[in-house]
Residue, then its C-alpha position, 0 to 999 in steps of 0.5 A: p883891567r882898565i876898569r878896575q883902574i878907573k874903579i880904585k882911582t874914584g875911590v880914592v878921589k871920594r875917600i880924599a874929598k871925604e877926608k878933607v870935609v871931615y878935617e875942615k869941619e874938624a878946624e872948624q869946631q875946634k876954632n868955636r871952641i877955643q874962641k868960646l874958651k877965651d869968651e868965658g876967661q878960661d886958663e891961658h894952658n888951656i886955649r894953648k892945648q886947643e890951639e894946638v890940636l888946632q893946628e893939627s888940624l889946619m896941618m892935615v887941610p893942605d896934606c888931603q887938598r896936595r893928594l886930592v890934587k894929585a888924585y883928581s890930575d890922576l883920575k882925569n888923565t886916566l879918563e881922557t887916555e879912555q874915551d872908549l869906555k865911556e857909555h860905562e857906567d863906572y867911567i859916567a860914575a868917575q866923571q861924576v865924581l870928579k865933578d863934585a871934587e871940584s869944590q874941594l880942589p884948593d884955588l891955586p895957579p893955573n901952572y901948578v905941579p902937585p907935589p910927589p907923595q910922601p916916599p917910605p920911611y926907609f928911602i932918603p929923599a934927595s934936596t928938595p924946596a921945602a921952604k917953597r912949598e911950606k910957604q904955599d901952605q902957609e898961605i893955603l892954611k891962610t886962606f882957608e882960615k879966612r873962609i870959617p866962619v866964626r859962630e857960637l856952639t850950639q848944642i848938639n841934640v841927641k837924637p833918641l834911638s830905638i832898641s831896633e835900630v841899636r841892634e841893627e848898628i851892632r849888626k853892621m858893626v860886627v859885620t864890618v868887623n868879619d869883613l876886616k878880619a877876611k881882609q886881614k887873612t888875604l893880605s896875610e896870604n896873599i903879601s906877596t903876590l898883590s900889587d900896589d894898587e890892589w894892596r892900596s885899594t884894600m888898605e883904603q877899604v880896611e881905614e874905611n871900615k875902620a872908620l865906620i866901627n870907630k863912629t858906631l864906637t863913638v855913637l853907642n859909647g857917647p850919650y846914647n849908651d844912657l838911653l839905650q839903659k833906660l830904653l832897655a830897663k823900660r821895656a824889661a819894666k813894661r814886660l814884667q808888667r805884662s807877665r804880672k798881668i797874664d799870670e793874674n789872668l790865668q790865675k783869675i782863670k783858674d779860680d774861676i775854674n775852680k769855684a765851677k767845680q766846686e758849685a758843681e760838687q756842693k750841687l750834686q752833695a746837696d741832690m744826694v743830701l736832698k735823695e737822702v733825706l727824702r728816703k728817710k721821710s719816706d721810710a718815716k711815713k712807711c714806719l707812723t703806717k706800720l704803727d697805725a696797722l698795728v694798732k688796729l691788729r690789735k683792736a681786732r684781735q681783741n674783738t676776736a678774744a672778747g667774741r670766744g669769751e677771752t678777756v684782755s689785760d687793761n695793763e697790757e693794753a695801756a702799756f701797748l699804746s703807751h709804746i706805741e705813742k712813743l714811737k709815733s711822737l718819735w717818728e714824727r718828730k724825725l719827720v718833720l726835721y726831714n720836712k725842714e731840711e727837704v726845705e733848705l736843699r731845695a732854697q738852696l738848689e733852687e738859688d744856686s739855680e737862679k745865680q747860675y741862670s743869672m750868670l748865664a743870662e749877665a753873659e748872654q747880654n754882655v755878647a748881645t750887646n758886644l754885638n750890638l756895639w760891633r753892628t753898630a761900628l761896622f754898618g751904623g746899626k740895624l738896617p732899615q725894614a719894611d713891610f710891603g704887604g703885596d703892594v708893588a707900588k710902596f715896594i717900588a718907591v721905597r726900593s726908589q729912594w734907597d737907590r738914590y744913596i747907590s747910584t747917582e746915574g741911570s735909573s733907579l731900578p735895575v735894566g730889564w727889570v719892568p714892575p708887573t701890571t695891576r691886574i683886575d679879575d682874577k683869573p690866571a694869566 
């Protein structure tokens, strides 16, 4: 319980010191803003409104100072009475907080007694020397105003946030909201069992969480909102462009595959047509051979008939030869057409083969070029090669030159390696 009290009082001192710094900064900024309005010759009504805001900020400073003095004294007295805990980390942290808060304490007389805290609304206070306390507050305000330097306002540069940073801020804010809900539930369920210190500590944490949420909302709803929208639009455009490129590449791959299939089908059809042309050409040659055989057979039969004393009509002979010549002329014309088709088909197939071969050669050349580029980038080109031809002295000389680039210390040859001696005869050892 003693450590818990020290932690609670340490948190109170730290929070009040932060509040005092915030109000002082707000008052300083407001005073500079009023001075700028006066220099620009703005309307007096606006200047009075800004001065009222300044007075409200300045009135909060003495209240923070009073509460800070009281919390500081309370924590200091607690630490003095709990000397046996001075080795504990929370005790050391409380001492550091007191040391940091000393710079925020007002310049008060040695016998100054801090005023009591504000009573609850339902409490009717007794008569107090309010005039004296108000006079002290005015003196503190005047002392504080004298210490505020007057300087011109500078434009605040908005540091751009990335989308991941904004996502992280929103995540933290959601976690803080969930923490607030949990604390609200705890306070609602334990409203009659919590002590005043526990209630005050929980409410201080609630106020800190609320301040953090308001700060995050101010950042996100301020100038960062436009920047975030631009970043999101830029990312969406970039993703759309990448998606289009991916679709184009996929379509190109599909087109290449379809083109390869069409070329393969065309080649197959050309092969089938060529086979059919060769078959027709062979049939035409066979028909011409048969016609020649028929002419020879008829002559043989005519000779046989003439040997038996039979006569053959000249008209029949002329008609037979005329029909044979017509048939031979027809098949010869077809044979010429078949030869022409064969030449064209073979030329087309050779052209396709050469085209395919050139494409394969180009692909292999591209692969070889890329490999050479990678080899040059990784290994600095080809490694030196040397043909020693069995010359041991040349091998040792080249190896010694290489070893100088590897190590500058010790022998150029490996330890334990002895070059062989030159033999005069050819006898085995």
